[in-house]
MIMIFI-809440 format. One record per residue (C-alpha): residue in three letters; x, y, z. Coordinates in steps of 0.02 Angstrom, whole numbers, plus 50000, padded with zeros to 5 digits. Example, Ala and Ser with C-alpha at 12.3 -4.5 7.8 and 13.67 -1.06 7.14 Angstrom:
residues 2
+------+-------+-------+-------+
| rest |     u |     v |     w |
+------+-------+-------+-------+
|  ALA | 50615 | 49775 | 50390 |
|  SER | 50684 | 49947 | 50357 |
+------+-------+-------+-------+
END
This chain:
residues 410
+------+-------+-------+-------+
| rest |     u |     v |     w |
+------+-------+-------+-------+
|  MET | 60030 | 44590 | 47331 |
|  THR | 60187 | 44584 | 47226 |
|  SER | 60163 | 44397 | 47202 |
|  GLU | 59984 | 44421 | 47140 |
|  VAL | 60039 | 44553 | 47015 |
|  ALA | 60180 | 44441 | 46955 |
|  GLN | 60057 | 44299 | 46925 |
|  ARG | 59940 | 44403 | 46819 |
|  PRO | 59958 | 44377 | 46632 |
|  PRO | 60025 | 44528 | 46537 |
|  LEU | 59903 | 44651 | 46461 |
|  GLN | 59934 | 44585 | 46286 |
|  GLY | 59892 | 44409 | 46343 |
|  ARG | 59733 | 44466 | 46429 |
|  LEU | 59677 | 44562 | 46274 |
|  ARG | 59713 | 44411 | 46164 |
|  GLY | 59614 | 44301 | 46282 |
|  ALA | 59467 | 44422 | 46283 |
|  LEU | 59469 | 44433 | 46093 |
|  GLY | 59476 | 44244 | 46082 |
|  ARG | 59324 | 44228 | 46193 |
|  LEU | 59228 | 44356 | 46090 |
|  VAL | 59256 | 44268 | 45923 |
|  SER | 59230 | 44093 | 45992 |
|  ILE | 59050 | 44117 | 46050 |
|  GLY | 58988 | 43999 | 45914 |
|  ASP | 59114 | 43859 | 45945 |
|  LEU | 59059 | 43683 | 45988 |
|  PRO | 59171 | 43549 | 46068 |
|  ALA | 59150 | 43434 | 45917 |
|  ASP | 59208 | 43566 | 45790 |
|  ASP | 59366 | 43526 | 45693 |
|  ASP | 59496 | 43659 | 45658 |
|  ASP | 59422 | 43709 | 45490 |
|  ILE | 59244 | 43730 | 45555 |
|  ARG | 59306 | 43824 | 45707 |
|  LEU | 59404 | 43944 | 45598 |
|  ARG | 59256 | 43972 | 45482 |
|  LYS | 59146 | 44011 | 45631 |
|  ARG | 59268 | 44133 | 45706 |
|  VAL | 59289 | 44225 | 45541 |
|  GLY | 59099 | 44236 | 45529 |
|  VAL | 59082 | 44300 | 45707 |
|  ALA | 59218 | 44429 | 45679 |
|  ALA | 59122 | 44489 | 45526 |
|  GLY | 58968 | 44504 | 45636 |
|  TYR | 59060 | 44620 | 45755 |
|  VAL | 59121 | 44725 | 45607 |
|  THR | 58941 | 44739 | 45547 |
|  ILE | 58893 | 44823 | 45710 |
|  VAL | 58999 | 44976 | 45670 |
|  ALA | 59019 | 44974 | 45480 |
|  PRO | 58843 | 45039 | 45436 |
|  PHE | 58875 | 45209 | 45515 |
|  GLY | 59003 | 45255 | 45383 |
|  ALA | 58873 | 45231 | 45246 |
|  ALA | 58747 | 45336 | 45341 |
|  LEU | 58861 | 45489 | 45325 |
|  GLY | 58831 | 45492 | 45137 |
|  ALA | 58642 | 45512 | 45150 |
|  ALA | 58646 | 45700 | 45120 |
|  SER | 58459 | 45719 | 45083 |
|  LEU | 58392 | 45615 | 45226 |
|  PRO | 58530 | 45593 | 45354 |
|  LEU | 58405 | 45546 | 45490 |
|  LEU | 58334 | 45403 | 45387 |
|  GLY | 58509 | 45348 | 45343 |
|  GLY | 58552 | 45347 | 45526 |
|  VAL | 58397 | 45246 | 45570 |
|  ILE | 58440 | 45114 | 45440 |
|  ALA | 58619 | 45107 | 45503 |
|  VAL | 58567 | 45089 | 45685 |
|  SER | 58440 | 44956 | 45637 |
|  LEU | 58574 | 44850 | 45551 |
|  SER | 58692 | 44877 | 45696 |
|  LEU | 58562 | 44820 | 45824 |
|  TRP | 58515 | 44672 | 45712 |
|  SER | 58696 | 44614 | 45708 |
|  ALA | 58719 | 44635 | 45895 |
|  GLY | 58559 | 44539 | 45931 |
|  ASN | 58609 | 44403 | 45808 |
|  LEU | 58775 | 44381 | 45899 |
|  VAL | 58684 | 44365 | 46065 |
|  VAL | 58570 | 44230 | 45993 |
|  LEU | 58722 | 44138 | 45923 |
|  ALA | 58809 | 44141 | 46092 |
|  ARG | 58656 | 44060 | 46171 |
|  THR | 58604 | 43936 | 46037 |
|  LYS | 58771 | 43897 | 45949 |
|  ARG | 58672 | 43885 | 45786 |
|  PHE | 58801 | 43956 | 45669 |
|  GLU | 58709 | 43926 | 45505 |
|  ARG | 58557 | 44018 | 45571 |
|  PHE | 58673 | 44161 | 45619 |
|  VAL | 58749 | 44168 | 45444 |
|  VAL | 58582 | 44167 | 45354 |
|  ALA | 58514 | 44302 | 45470 |
|  GLN | 58667 | 44411 | 45436 |
|  ILE | 58672 | 44396 | 45246 |
|  ALA | 58483 | 44411 | 45230 |
|  VAL | 58492 | 44595 | 45278 |
|  GLY | 58653 | 44633 | 45183 |
|  ALA | 58579 | 44659 | 45010 |
|  PRO | 58428 | 44762 | 45068 |
|  PHE | 58538 | 44874 | 45175 |
|  THR | 58657 | 44906 | 45031 |
|  PHE | 58513 | 44941 | 44913 |
|  PHE | 58429 | 45069 | 45027 |
|  GLN | 58592 | 45155 | 45070 |
|  THR | 58632 | 45168 | 44884 |
|  ILE | 58462 | 45249 | 44856 |
|  LEU | 58489 | 45375 | 44997 |
|  ILE | 58661 | 45422 | 44929 |
|  GLY | 58584 | 45468 | 44762 |
|  GLY | 58579 | 45305 | 44666 |
|  VAL | 58705 | 45195 | 44578 |
|  THR | 58784 | 45336 | 44479 |
|  HIS | 58816 | 45441 | 44635 |
|  GLY | 58841 | 45295 | 44756 |
|  SER | 59027 | 45286 | 44724 |
|  GLY | 59025 | 45097 | 44702 |
|  SER | 58923 | 45063 | 44857 |
|  MET | 58842 | 44911 | 44776 |
|  ALA | 59010 | 44821 | 44790 |
|  TRP | 58963 | 44792 | 44972 |
|  ALA | 58818 | 44683 | 44913 |
|  PHE | 58942 | 44561 | 44835 |
|  LEU | 59001 | 44518 | 45011 |
|  VAL | 58835 | 44426 | 45034 |
|  PRO | 58874 | 44281 | 44913 |
|  ALA | 59059 | 44289 | 44956 |
|  TYR | 59024 | 44267 | 45141 |
|  ALA | 58893 | 44133 | 45104 |
|  LEU | 59024 | 44038 | 45002 |
|  LEU | 59142 | 44038 | 45149 |
|  ALA | 59016 | 43996 | 45284 |
|  LEU | 58885 | 43888 | 45196 |
|  GLY | 58978 | 43809 | 45051 |
|  PRO | 58962 | 43829 | 44861 |
|  ARG | 58793 | 43745 | 44837 |
|  ARG | 58702 | 43850 | 44967 |
|  ALA | 58795 | 44008 | 44917 |
|  THR | 58733 | 44005 | 44737 |
|  PRO | 58558 | 44074 | 44775 |
|  TRP | 58638 | 44219 | 44870 |
|  PHE | 58739 | 44262 | 44715 |
|  PHE | 58576 | 44281 | 44620 |
|  VAL | 58511 | 44390 | 44763 |
|  PHE | 58661 | 44503 | 44733 |
|  LEU | 58626 | 44510 | 44546 |
|  ALA | 58443 | 44548 | 44576 |
|  THR | 58487 | 44687 | 44698 |
|  LEU | 58609 | 44762 | 44573 |
|  ILE | 58482 | 44756 | 44431 |
|  LEU | 58348 | 44835 | 44539 |
|  ALA | 58465 | 44974 | 44593 |
|  VAL | 58508 | 45011 | 44411 |
|  ALA | 58325 | 45007 | 44361 |
|  VAL | 58272 | 45138 | 44489 |
|  ASP | 58427 | 45246 | 44468 |
|  PRO | 58346 | 45373 | 44348 |
|  ILE | 58208 | 45406 | 44474 |
|  VAL | 58322 | 45408 | 44625 |
|  GLY | 58435 | 45538 | 44547 |
|  ASP | 58289 | 45660 | 44546 |
|  TRP | 58230 | 45620 | 44722 |
|  PHE | 58391 | 45621 | 44821 |
|  ALA | 58535 | 45741 | 44807 |
|  ALA | 58709 | 45672 | 44780 |
|  PRO | 58833 | 45699 | 44921 |
|  PRO | 58970 | 45831 | 44900 |
|  TYR | 59116 | 45785 | 44788 |
|  PRO | 59241 | 45756 | 44932 |
|  ILE | 59118 | 45635 | 45014 |
|  GLN | 59093 | 45546 | 44847 |
|  LEU | 59281 | 45530 | 44828 |
|  ILE | 59303 | 45461 | 45005 |
|  PHE | 59158 | 45342 | 44980 |
|  TYR | 59229 | 45281 | 44815 |
|  VAL | 59392 | 45231 | 44898 |
|  GLN | 59298 | 45150 | 45042 |
|  ASN | 59166 | 45063 | 44937 |
|  ILE | 59289 | 44991 | 44811 |
|  GLY | 59438 | 44961 | 44924 |
|  ALA | 59354 | 44886 | 45077 |
|  PRO | 59237 | 44756 | 44999 |
|  LEU | 59366 | 44702 | 44870 |
|  THR | 59497 | 44685 | 45007 |
|  ILE | 59377 | 44580 | 45110 |
|  THR | 59334 | 44476 | 44956 |
|  PHE | 59519 | 44449 | 44922 |
|  LEU | 59549 | 44393 | 45101 |
|  LEU | 59402 | 44272 | 45090 |
|  LEU | 59465 | 44201 | 44925 |
|  ARG | 59641 | 44189 | 44994 |
|  TYR | 59576 | 44095 | 45146 |
|  VAL | 59475 | 43975 | 45038 |
|  ASP | 59623 | 43944 | 44922 |
|  ILE | 59742 | 43912 | 45067 |
|  ARG | 59621 | 43786 | 45142 |
|  ARG | 59597 | 43705 | 44971 |
|  ARG | 59784 | 43687 | 44943 |
|  ARG | 59809 | 43615 | 45116 |
|  ALA | 59668 | 43492 | 45087 |
|  GLU | 59741 | 43441 | 44919 |
|  ALA | 59913 | 43419 | 44995 |
|  ARG | 59841 | 43312 | 45134 |
|  SER | 59740 | 43211 | 45008 |
|  GLU | 59893 | 43182 | 44900 |
|  GLU | 59994 | 43133 | 45053 |
|  LEU | 59862 | 43006 | 45105 |
|  LEU | 59847 | 42940 | 44927 |
|  THR | 60035 | 42921 | 44908 |
|  ASN | 60046 | 42833 | 45076 |
|  ALA | 59907 | 42713 | 45027 |
|  ILE | 59968 | 42667 | 44852 |
|  PRO | 60133 | 42679 | 44756 |
|  ALA | 60182 | 42855 | 44702 |
|  SER | 60186 | 42810 | 44516 |
|  ILE | 60009 | 42738 | 44527 |
|  ALA | 59948 | 42889 | 44626 |
|  ASN | 60020 | 43004 | 44492 |
|  ARG | 59924 | 42911 | 44356 |
|  LEU | 59763 | 42927 | 44454 |
|  ARG | 59791 | 43113 | 44474 |
|  HIS | 59808 | 43127 | 44286 |
|  GLY | 59637 | 43052 | 44256 |
|  GLU | 59664 | 42864 | 44234 |
|  SER | 59520 | 42772 | 44316 |
|  ARG | 59561 | 42592 | 44274 |
|  ILE | 59741 | 42540 | 44305 |
|  ALA | 59791 | 42359 | 44273 |
|  GLU | 59966 | 42303 | 44224 |
|  ALA | 60067 | 42144 | 44202 |
|  TYR | 60236 | 42141 | 44288 |
|  PRO | 60338 | 41998 | 44215 |
|  GLU | 60490 | 42011 | 44328 |
|  THR | 60443 | 42036 | 44509 |
|  THR | 60491 | 41967 | 44679 |
|  ILE | 60361 | 41958 | 44816 |
|  VAL | 60403 | 41961 | 45002 |
|  PHE | 60289 | 41907 | 45144 |
|  ALA | 60340 | 41931 | 45326 |
|  ASP | 60235 | 41861 | 45467 |
|  ILE | 60253 | 41855 | 45657 |
|  ALA | 60260 | 41674 | 45714 |
|  GLY | 60146 | 41642 | 45863 |
|  PHE | 60068 | 41814 | 45853 |
|  THR | 59885 | 41761 | 45867 |
|  PRO | 59896 | 41669 | 46035 |
|  TRP | 60011 | 41803 | 46103 |
|  ALA | 59890 | 41941 | 46051 |
|  GLN | 59743 | 41852 | 46134 |
|  GLY | 59829 | 41862 | 46303 |
|  THR | 59897 | 42040 | 46285 |
|  ASP | 59816 | 42210 | 46312 |
|  PRO | 59745 | 42269 | 46144 |
|  ALA | 59828 | 42440 | 46157 |
|  ARG | 59998 | 42356 | 46180 |
|  VAL | 59965 | 42240 | 46033 |
|  VAL | 59924 | 42384 | 45917 |
|  SER | 60070 | 42489 | 45981 |
|  LEU | 60198 | 42351 | 45957 |
|  LEU | 60134 | 42302 | 45785 |
|  ASP | 60134 | 42484 | 45731 |
|  ASP | 60313 | 42502 | 45793 |
|  LEU | 60371 | 42348 | 45697 |
|  PHE | 60281 | 42388 | 45535 |
|  SER | 60345 | 42567 | 45542 |
|  ARG | 60521 | 42494 | 45545 |
|  PHE | 60476 | 42386 | 45396 |
|  ASP | 60408 | 42540 | 45305 |
|  HIS | 60575 | 42627 | 45329 |
|  LEU | 60670 | 42476 | 45264 |
|  VAL | 60555 | 42460 | 45113 |
|  PHE | 60597 | 42638 | 45065 |
|  GLU | 60782 | 42613 | 45101 |
|  HIS | 60795 | 42458 | 44989 |
|  GLY | 60686 | 42524 | 44849 |
|  LEU | 60541 | 42403 | 44869 |
|  GLU | 60356 | 42445 | 44872 |
|  LYS | 60243 | 42407 | 45019 |
|  ILE | 60085 | 42325 | 44954 |
|  LYS | 59980 | 42295 | 45109 |
|  THR | 59969 | 42226 | 45284 |
|  VAL | 59843 | 42093 | 45336 |
|  GLY | 59839 | 42065 | 45522 |
|  ASP | 60019 | 42029 | 45571 |
|  ALA | 60072 | 41991 | 45391 |
|  TYR | 60171 | 42119 | 45291 |
|  MET | 60181 | 42111 | 45100 |
|  ALA | 60307 | 42202 | 44991 |
|  ALA | 60364 | 42189 | 44811 |
|  ALA | 60523 | 42223 | 44712 |
|  GLY | 60501 | 42255 | 44526 |
|  ALA | 60320 | 42315 | 44534 |
|  PRO | 60254 | 42439 | 44495 |
|  GLU | 60428 | 42505 | 44452 |
|  ALA | 60537 | 42378 | 44360 |
|  ARG | 60713 | 42342 | 44419 |
|  PRO | 60833 | 42206 | 44358 |
|  ASP | 60897 | 42162 | 44533 |
|  HIS | 60725 | 42132 | 44609 |
|  ALA | 60774 | 41965 | 44686 |
|  GLU | 60932 | 42033 | 44768 |
|  ALA | 60839 | 42187 | 44832 |
|  ALA | 60702 | 42078 | 44906 |
|  VAL | 60825 | 41967 | 45001 |
|  ALA | 60921 | 42120 | 45062 |
|  PHE | 60758 | 42192 | 45129 |
|  ALA | 60711 | 42026 | 45209 |
|  ARG | 60879 | 42016 | 45300 |
|  ALA | 60860 | 42193 | 45364 |
|  ALA | 60681 | 42155 | 45417 |
|  LEU | 60738 | 42005 | 45521 |
|  GLU | 60870 | 42115 | 45603 |
|  ALA | 60734 | 42243 | 45640 |
|  VAL | 60630 | 42107 | 45721 |
|  GLU | 60776 | 42059 | 45833 |
|  SER | 60797 | 42240 | 45886 |
|  TRP | 60609 | 42256 | 45912 |
|  ARG | 60606 | 42099 | 46021 |
|  ALA | 60748 | 42160 | 46129 |
|  ALA | 60674 | 42334 | 46149 |
|  ASN | 60503 | 42269 | 46203 |
|  GLY | 60551 | 42111 | 46298 |
|  ILE | 60448 | 41988 | 46194 |
|  GLU | 60491 | 41818 | 46121 |
|  LEU | 60408 | 41831 | 45951 |
|  GLU | 60502 | 41797 | 45789 |
|  ALA | 60465 | 41828 | 45606 |
|  ARG | 60455 | 41709 | 45459 |
|  VAL | 60494 | 41776 | 45286 |
|  GLY | 60441 | 41696 | 45123 |
|  ILE | 60497 | 41751 | 44949 |
|  ALA | 60452 | 41701 | 44771 |
|  SER | 60490 | 41776 | 44600 |
|  GLY | 60398 | 41780 | 44434 |
|  ASP | 60260 | 41870 | 44343 |
|  VAL | 60114 | 41955 | 44432 |
|  VAL | 59965 | 42061 | 44386 |
|  GLY | 59937 | 42225 | 44477 |
|  GLY | 59802 | 42356 | 44480 |
|  VAL | 59697 | 42480 | 44575 |
|  ILE | 59536 | 42420 | 44652 |
|  GLY | 59399 | 42511 | 44746 |
|  GLN | 59312 | 42678 | 44731 |
|  ARG | 59296 | 42744 | 44909 |
|  ARG | 59450 | 42657 | 44978 |
|  ILE | 59575 | 42645 | 44838 |
|  THR | 59708 | 42509 | 44853 |
|  PHE | 59845 | 42443 | 44741 |
|  ASP | 59865 | 42254 | 44748 |
|  LEU | 59956 | 42112 | 44660 |
|  TRP | 59889 | 41942 | 44608 |
|  GLY | 59954 | 41782 | 44530 |
|  ASP | 60041 | 41618 | 44565 |
|  THR | 60198 | 41711 | 44620 |
|  VAL | 60101 | 41798 | 44759 |
|  ASN | 60023 | 41633 | 44815 |
|  THR | 60192 | 41546 | 44813 |
|  ALA | 60274 | 41683 | 44916 |
|  ALA | 60133 | 41671 | 45044 |
|  ARG | 60160 | 41481 | 45054 |
|  MET | 60347 | 41507 | 45074 |
|  GLU | 60311 | 41615 | 45225 |
|  SER | 60184 | 41498 | 45306 |
|  SER | 60297 | 41346 | 45282 |
|  GLY | 60455 | 41437 | 45332 |
|  VAL | 60562 | 41436 | 45488 |
|  PRO | 60551 | 41575 | 45620 |
|  GLY | 60699 | 41692 | 45605 |
|  ARG | 60743 | 41630 | 45429 |
|  ILE | 60713 | 41680 | 45247 |
|  HIS | 60625 | 41545 | 45146 |
|  LEU | 60642 | 41552 | 44956 |
|  ALA | 60551 | 41473 | 44812 |
|  ALA | 60660 | 41396 | 44675 |
|  SER | 60609 | 41541 | 44561 |
|  THR | 60702 | 41664 | 44673 |
|  ARG | 60848 | 41547 | 44708 |
|  SER | 60884 | 41533 | 44522 |
|  LEU | 60897 | 41722 | 44505 |
|  LEU | 61018 | 41743 | 44650 |
|  GLY | 61158 | 41634 | 44583 |
|  ASP | 61300 | 41624 | 44707 |
|  SER | 61259 | 41786 | 44797 |
|  PHE | 61210 | 41691 | 44955 |
|  GLU | 61228 | 41521 | 45036 |
|  PHE | 61073 | 41413 | 45041 |
|  GLU | 61003 | 41262 | 45130 |
|  GLU | 60898 | 41153 | 45014 |
|  ARG | 60733 | 41082 | 45076 |
|  GLN | 60606 | 40959 | 45006 |
|  LEU | 60430 | 41005 | 45060 |
|  ASP | 60251 | 40957 | 45024 |
|  VAL | 60179 | 41133 | 45016 |
|  LYS | 59992 | 41151 | 45044 |
|  GLY | 59905 | 41187 | 44880 |
|  LEU | 60067 | 41176 | 44780 |
|  GLY | 60123 | 40996 | 44806 |
|  SER | 60303 | 40935 | 44822 |
|  MET | 60429 | 41076 | 44801 |
|  THR | 60615 | 41107 | 44818 |
|  THR | 60638 | 41263 | 44923 |
|  TYR | 60785 | 41352 | 45003 |
|  LEU | 60830 | 41437 | 45165 |
|  VAL | 60953 | 41580 | 45156 |
|  ALA | 61099 | 41539 | 45269 |
|  ASN | 61119 | 41656 | 45417 |
+------+-------+-------+-------+
END
């Protein structure tokens, strides 16, 4: 017996679990976090609507029975609507059914209290209809409900002179209590809805900016955020780096796809860290090829030195990666320097890319290089001076003809 009691969750946990089950009756397995939260807020509002109408019924001094009937009708409507939601999971139908009765209920309760002038701000409750629609249905579908609110308000004002003669106003203390309730409660709810929407908007913007900055250079992303739609620049002093895994294609064909993706992600994540550490800019990956640039889009006078320093660190990272994963793959690195053209392309999938002979030459330096070595075009060698030792080569490079190239000594 003691063991069974000890295994029971505490009362607070059981209450939290019960509350969670009550507000999650509209959830679907495919819902993301945002949709799930919107649904639970809407369901919670449905439960509140079961009890909230009875407060308004107390103000119907002339016809308290009719006020009570209207309040009970709304309460039963909300309870039945929740039952239908739990069975059908049709959340939008639930929302429309709830807000469809909100404006008429507020209008009739305002009439029974003595009209707009004696209703102590009761029409503020009607504004929750478009506010709730904005949260649950989105801005486009919420707009008609805003006009429903305006129409209800105008109608209530239009009949107010007649209503004042038909129905007696509640006593002053009741009017005072209702004023605090009718102004404080709906405006508080509206504030909480707006706060929720703004928090979600800011999170979405932060996530969007994070994805944009990860996809393209930060300076280019900043220009896009400031309204530039066509970005194209010439970068006269740039060094391009290509790194490729020698023998990757045949190895990948005989390896489990999940392992291939995992290992490539691990290696390129190491390259990403080194790009940041050495002040280069990652341009793109194509298959097992990794492209980075020094001097574009941000100029730097030591672009050639920075590119070689990154390349050396990248080869060291490959050695560590090989040892950690027990594979015999090596990387080739090709580098060339000169002018390039860069810009943003695409509308749905925005990318920043570089073009020009320098890019083509760097790619050829990589493909004609030696595994585990850094292969330089003469354009980069001339910028490095005596910073490194080199091995000269004479090659017939595909598409470029006979060239003098250099391997950086290990």
